[in-house]
Each structure stands twice: as structure tokens, then as C-alpha cells.
N, C-alpha and C positions, 0 to 999 in steps of 0.2 A: 799324551796330550797335556798341555800345561794350562793352568787356570788363567794365565796371562796371555793366552793365544787367541787369535781371531776364530779359529776352528772351535775352540771350547765355547766361546760366546754364542756361536750358532747352535751348537749342541744343547747348551743350556736353555736358550730361547725356545727351541723346538720342543725339548723335553717338558719344559714348564707349561707350555701351551697345551700339549697333549695330556699332561698329567691331571689337569683340572677340568677335563671335558665333563660335561654333565651326563654321566653314565648312571643309570638308576640301579638301585638295589644292591645285592651282594656282589655284583660284578665290579663295583668301584674298586674294592680292595685288590681283587685279582688283576685288574687292569693296571693299577698304579704300581704294584709290586713287579709285574711283568715288564712294564715300561722302564722302571728303574734298573732292572737287570739288563735290559737291552742297552740302555744308555751307559751303564757302567762298563759293559763289555766293549762298546765303541770307544769310550774314554781310555780304557786300559790297553786295548789292542790296536789303537790308532796307528802307531808307528811300527809295531811289530806284532801282527796277529798271532804269531806262534806262541806268544806268552799266554794266550788264553787257554792253551792246552793244559798247562800245569795248574792254572787257576781253576779250571773246570774240574780237574781231577781232585784238587783239594776240596772243592765244594761238595762234589758227589761222595767222596769218601767220608768226609766229616758228617754229612747228613746221614749216611748209613750208620756211622759209629754212634751218633746221638740216638737214633732210633733203637739200636741194639742196647745201648746203655739203659735207656728208659724201659725197654721191654723187660730186661732182666731185673731191674730195680723193682718193678711192680710184682715180682715173684719173691716172696719173703725168703725162700730157701735158695735163692740164686744170686745173692749179692756178690759172691766171689766172681761169677761170670761177668757181672757188670763192671767190676773193678778191672778184670782182665781186658775187657774191651777198651776201657779208659786207658790203661797202660799201653796197650798195643797202638791205639790211635795217637797217643802222645809221642811214642817212639817213632812212628811213621812220619808224623809232622816234623819232628826234630830231625829225622833222617833226611827228608827233602831239603830242609834248611841247611843242614850240614853239607850235603852233596853239592848244592848249587852255590853256597856262599862260603863254606869253610873247607872244602876239599883241598884246595891249594895249600892253605896254611897247615892242615893236618898232615898231608903227605910231605910237606916240607920239613916236618919234625923227624921223619923217618931217616935212617941211615941211607946214604946215596946208593949203596949196593942193593937195597931192597926195592928201589923204584927206579926204573930206567928214565933217562932224561926225556925221551919222547913221550912216555906216559905222563910224566910230571908236566910237561909243556901242554899236553892235551887237557889235563885237568885244569890247569891255570887258564886255559882258553875258554872254558865253559862260561857262557854269558850269565850274568847275574840278573835274574828276573826282577824287574822293578817292583819295589814294595813288598818283597817276599817276607821280610822281617815283620812287617806290620800285619799282613794277613795271616801269617803263621801264629802270631800272638793272639789275633782274634779267634783263630780256630782253637787254640789251647784254652782260652777263656771260655769259649762255648762248651767244650767238653767238660772242663772242670766245674763250671757253674751248674751245668745240668746234673752232673754226678753228685754235687753237693746240695742239690735241691734249692738252688739260689734263684731259680726262676719260678714264677707263679704256677700254681697247680693247673690253671687254665692253659698256660703256655705249654706245660709238660704234656697235657692231653693232646694239644694241637701238634706238638713235635713227635709224638709217639704214634701217630696215625699210621695205619697200614693200608694196603690196597691203593685205591685212587687218592686217598688222603695223603699218601707219601709225596705227591706232587706239590701240594700246598706246603707241607713241612719242608721239603727240599728248597722250595722257592724262598721261604722265610729265612732259612738258615743261610742260603746263598746270598740273599740281600744283606744280611748282617756282615758277611765276609767281604762282599764286593761293593758295597754302597760307595759310589764314586767320590763324594766329598772327602772321605777319610781313607780311601783304599790305599793310596800310595805313600802317604806320610802322616797318617793319623789325623786328629787325636785317636789314641788307642781306646776303643770303646769296649767296656765289659759287656758280655752277652746279656747279663741280667738287666743292664741299663738300656739295651737297644731293642731286643726282640719283643718285649712287652709293649713297645711303641708301635709295632706294625699293625696298623688298622687303616680304615678309610680316612683320607685327609680331605679337608675342605678349604677352599680358597679364603674364606672369611676368617679362618683361624690363624692365618699367617701374621706374625708379629713384625710388621714392616719397619718399625722404628729400630728394633734390634737387628734386623737384616741389614738396614742401611748402615748402622754403626759398625757392624762387623765387616761388611764388604768394603766400605770406603776406607776404614782404618787399615784393613788387611792389605788391600791393593796399594795404598799409600806407603805402608811400611815396605812392601816388596818392591814395587816399581820405582818409586821416587827415592827411597832411602837405601835399601839393600843393593839394588842394581847399580846405583851410582857409586856407592862405597866399594863395590867389587872391582871397579876399574882401578882403584888405588891399591887395594889389598892384594891384588894379583901380583904386585911387585914383591911380596914376601916369599913367593915361590919361584922366582926367576933364577935362582942359583946361589951357591955359597959365596962366590966371589963378590956379587953385588951386595949381599948381606954384610959381609965383613968390611966392605968399604963404606957402608952407611953409618950414620951417627945415631946416638941415642934419641935425639929429638925426632928424627925421621922414623926410626924403627918403632918407638913408642906410639907415635901418631898412627902408624899403620896397624899396630897391634890393637890399640883402642878401636880403630875403625873396623877391624875384623870382628872384635867382640860385639860391636854395635850391629855390624852387618849380619852375623849369624843369628842374632836375636831378631832383627827386623825381618829377615828372610823366613825363619821358622815360625815366629809369632804371627807374621803376616799370613803365611799359609794357613795356620791354625784358625785364625779369625775368618779367613775366606771360607774354610771348610765348615765352620760353625754357622756362618751366615747362609751358605748354600743348604746346609741341613735344615735350617729353620724354614727356608723357602719350600721345602718338600715335607715339612711337618715333623722333622726329627731333631731332637735336642742332642747335640754332641757336647762332651764335657769341656770345661775350661782347661786350657793347656798351659797358659802362662799367667803369672800373677806378679808382674813387675820384679823380675828376678834380680836386677841390679840394685835393688834396695836392700839386699840381704846383709845381715850383720855376721854371718857365719856360713860355712859351706853346708852345714846342716839345714839352715834356713834356705839357702840357695836351691836345694833339692826339694824344698816344699813350695818353690815358686817356679822352677824351670821344668818344662816338659812334665807337667803334673800327671798326665795320663800314663807315661812310662814309669814314673816313680810309684804311682799307685799300683800298677800292674806288677812291678818287681816286688813291692811290699806284700801284696795279697797272694801272689802265686809262687814266690820264691823265698823272700825274707821270713815271713811268718811260718811257712811249712818247714823251713830249716831250724825253727825254734825261736826266731826273733830275739827278743831280749829276756826271754823267760827261763833261760838255762845258764844264768850266771854271766858275769862281765866278760870273761875270756871268750866264751862261745859267742857273745854278742859282737865283740870286735871281729872275730873270724867271720861271722855272718855278714857284717857290714862290708868287710873287705871282699868277700867272695861275691856278694851281690853286685857290688860296683865293678869288680873285675869283669863279670859276665855282662853287666850292663854296658860297659865300655866295648867289649868284644862284639856285642849285639850291633853296635854302630857300623862295624865293618870288619872284613876278614884281614886285618892288618894288625901287627903287634902294637902299632902306635895308638890304636884305639883302646887296646887292652891296657897300655900304659896310662892313658888318660883316665880310664875308669879306676885303675889301681891307685893312682895318686889321689883321686877324689875319695876313694874308699879309705886310704890311709889318713887323710885329713878328717874324714867323718869319725873314724875310730879315735883319733887323737883328741878331737873336740869332745867326744863323749867321755873320754877318760878325764880330761882336764875339768870339764864342767859337770861331772856326774853328781856332785853334791850341791851345786849352786842353786838348783830349783827351790830348795827349802831354805835358802839363806835370804833374810830380809834385805831389801835394798835401802841402804842408809846414805847413799850418795846424794849430794845436793843436785838440783836441776842442772847447774852449769857443769859439774863434774860428770853427771850422767850423760850429758850431750857430748862431752869430750870422750868419754869411754865409748859411746856408740859410734862416734866419728872414727876412732881408732879401729874399732871392730869392722866398720864398713870398709875402711881403707884396706885392711887385711883381706877381707872376703872378696872385694872387687878385684884386687890385683892378683890374688891367688887364682881366681877364675880366669882372668885375662891371660896370665902366663901359662896356665894349663891349656888354653886354647892352642898354644904352640904345638903341643903333641897331637892335637886334633887336626891342625892345618898342615904342618910340615911333612914332607915326604919321608924323612928319616932323622935320626939323632944328629947326623953330621950337619944338617941344616939348622937344627936347634942350636948346636954349638956355634955355628957361624953367626946366628942372631946375637948370641951373648958376646961373641968376639966383637961384633960391630957395636954393641952397647958400650964396650970399654975402649973403643977406638980413639976417642978424644976428638972425633969429628963432630963439632957442634953446629954444623950448618943445618938450616931448616928450610928445605924445599917448600915452595908455596902450595903446590897442588895437594899433597897429603893433608896438610894442616887445613886448607880450605875445605876439602871434603869432610874432614873430621868435624869441623865447626858447623858447617852448613847442614850436611846430611846426618852426621852423628848427633848433632844438636837436637834433631827431631826425636831421637831416642831418649836423650836427656830430658827434654820437655815432657815426653810421654811418661817417664818415671817420676818427674816432678808432680805431674797430675796424679799419678798413683799414690805418691806420698801424701798429697792433700786429701785424697779419698780415704786413706787409711787413718791418718792422724786427726783430721778435721772434717769428718764426713758432712756435717751440717753446712759448713762453709762451702765445701765442694758442690753440694747439692744446689746451693744458691747460685753458683756460677753457671749451672746448666739451664739454659733457656732455649726454647725452640728457635728463636731468631739467631742467637749467637752460635748455637750448634749448627744450624743450617748454613750460616755464613762460613764457619770453619770447614765444614764438609765441602762446601762449594769451592773454597780455596784449595783444599786437598785434591779435589778432582781436577782443578785447573793445573796444579803442579804435576799431577800424574800425566795429563795430556800434553803439557808443554815442555816438561823437563824429565822425561823417563830415562833411566839408564839403559845401557845396552841389554836387550832381552837375554835372560839367562834362566836356566832351570833352577828349581828349588834345591837347596843344598841337601835336604834330607831325602830327596828322591833317590840318592845313591845308596840309601840304607834299606 
């Protein structure tokens, strides 16, 4: 079920109405958690109810693993058993992910004589459960945070209940994994930041201004911007012959449009998820912070998909040693984390290449600028602006060109793109340019607003007025209703 579908709006309205029924006493919390579990199951299994089987198995197993980890941690002489439960649970979660998402690419590495074509075709035909990467990461965060004592003692007591108390514990842990606003494409929420929020919610506590800002902006970015841009960027994947015959103006317009599209699509989804979470009393983390303002690839990853960056940092980069084991190990860690982060996006080598190139640039930037932090800035304001402009140009175009490995089906198509760039055909078809300036221009304006907020927050604050903001949101809703793009799924649903 999609956030931009009529069925979802009905599900949301019914769930919200029932969620805040005036139920007395301790049953409010039970009712709300149970209702969200039902709504999340309907949302996830709407088109393919069979997907609920794997999701249910994941919830039940991880609930049991958490209870066992906490049980053995409470016995001072049994910490080894707690760690063994943690290790086994992590292996099983990653095993599920590897089987359903990476079996094809793993078996493809084996010699042909080892795997028969029929078996390989069967493996490749295994359907990919929607959102399995996201809810697997949630499960891993849950297990690790509990083992590290990173949830409150009150929450630990609640999660370690036995007997009838296991039902409450299992319900809470399942809600963390399947909460429908962030189930399919994030933001990735750490267990310690969500489970402690599970309590009775009241209608009067909803922050409606924040909800309106998130939902209107999110739906505007998705329906008006991303869906309209996708009608033009689809031409980047129609074949090598078409790419080779195109000229640089046309190709760059479509490349910029795709960069703006993927931002609007995923940032729009994240804002919708955050707004929906607030409606039900849960705060989800910010996922984007004006990433196309970045002056380096390092800064880009501090602004793009923040929840994934934070997850990789806390659960992979730091455990590998981070930057505490010398420069050489730091570069290797950066490279490895980004390689795995790229592969997390999909079971294709192009995603691994995308992550690898980002990791290479991160390591290169760290090497080049490793001593710059302690160097005083002696540049004049004008030279400083020129330097920042050059750095922005580099970072923006590095990100844009690397989107080719994310978008193109293979290296041959990427080669065809660059062949078209050097074709000498300087024609400028009107449609891609029109889409770029009209719809992509909204992304530019969004980042201009972000620049104002970051550089001149007092001035930006003065521009925010209930009347002007209301008029702007009214215009955005009008454009959503009168000029939507062709309905499409969210790009990150495939991951």
C-alpha cells in the first residue's frame, strides 16, 4: 500500500479515529498498540498477504531473542550465554536477508559447475519481500541496543517479562519493527529512540503544525515534483542507442532531473512518515538536511539519509574501529562501510559500485583534508565564497554523476551516456528542460530556503508567518490536486 493511494487514506482515517477513542485506564495503551499492529499488518500485506509470514516470523523470533538476552544478562555468571543469543540472532536475521535479497548475487559468484542453471534460476526468482532491509536493520538495532543496555531500565524490565507479560513485550517489540509509517522505507529508527516512546497517547498532544508542515511538504515533493520528473528521467533507461544519439544538454538536464527526483521522492516519503508518526504520538528522526548544499561528499553523508548514516556509524563503522586505529584502518573502514551501504540498497553490483565510489571519495577527502581542521582560515570573504563555490560544484556534480551507477542497469549504459555527452549534438529538447526548471526548480527553492535557515536563521524566522505559510501550503495542495504526476511507487520501496 502506498502513502499516495486512496486505500491508504481510508486506512489512515479509520485507524486515527479508532486510535483516540476515549478508553479508560490501563487499556488505552493496550488498545493503541494492538490497533497499530493491525493497521501495520494491513498496510504491509495489502497487495501480498504472504509477506506477513516472514514479517511475523521476524517479530516473534526477535522478541524471543530479546527476552533471552535480558534473562541471561541479569545473571552475572551467564554473560556468555547472553552474547551467544545475540550472535545467533544477528546471524539468523542476516541469513534471512541474505537468502531473500542476496542469494542470486552470492550464487552467481560460484563456478557454473557448482550450481545448475535450474537452481540458479529458481534462486533468482525468489521474490524480494518489500522493506526487508529496513525491518532487518530495526531488528539488529533492537538486539544490539538491548545487549548494550542502551534502553532504560524500566524498558528492560518490561521487555524481559515472562509468562503473560511476554504478550506485552512481544507487542511492543513488534510495534517497533512494523510501525507502518517507517516500515517499508524508513527513516531507520534505533530501538533506544522508539521503544521508550511506547505509552498511552492523547489527542491533545498532537503537534498539528508540525504534522501539517511534514505532510504537505512531503506529498508536494512526491506527487508534484518527483512523479512529474520521473516522466522525463525514464528516458535515461530506454536503451544505449537513444543515449548515444542524445546530446550533452539533453543528458545533463535529465541527470539533474533524476538527482532532484530521487531527493524529492525519498525526502518526501521521509517527511510523510515523520508527519504520520507525529499523528500517532511517535517522533521519528530527521532523514534529510538539505543534502545538495553540501561542500563535500563527507558533508553530503551528514545530510543525506541521516538515519542510514547514523545506523552504519553506530553499528558498523565504530565497531570496526572507526578512526581510532590509525589512518590506514580508518580509510579501510570508510571504504568497507560504504561498500556494504551501497550493497544494502540492492542485490546488484551497480549498488556496490555506487557505495564503493562514495567510500573512495570519503577516504580521499579525509586524506586530503586531514590536517585542515587545525589550520586557521586566512581567506578574505570573497575568496572564501569562491572556495566554497568550487567545493559545492565538485560535491554536487560528484553526487549527480554517481547517481548514474544507481540508476543505469549496467556499465554499458553508463558508457553510452558519456558517449552521448561527447556526441556534439547540442540540440535542447524542450520537455526535459521544462521539467527541470519547473519541477526541479522546486527542489532548488527548497534548498535555498535551507541555506537561509542555516546561514541567516533570524532572517528566515522573520519570513515564517502563519498567513504566508498557510498561503504557501494552500498553493502546494492546489498543485498536488491539479498537476500530479503519473502515480508511481516510492523509489526506496525496492530496497
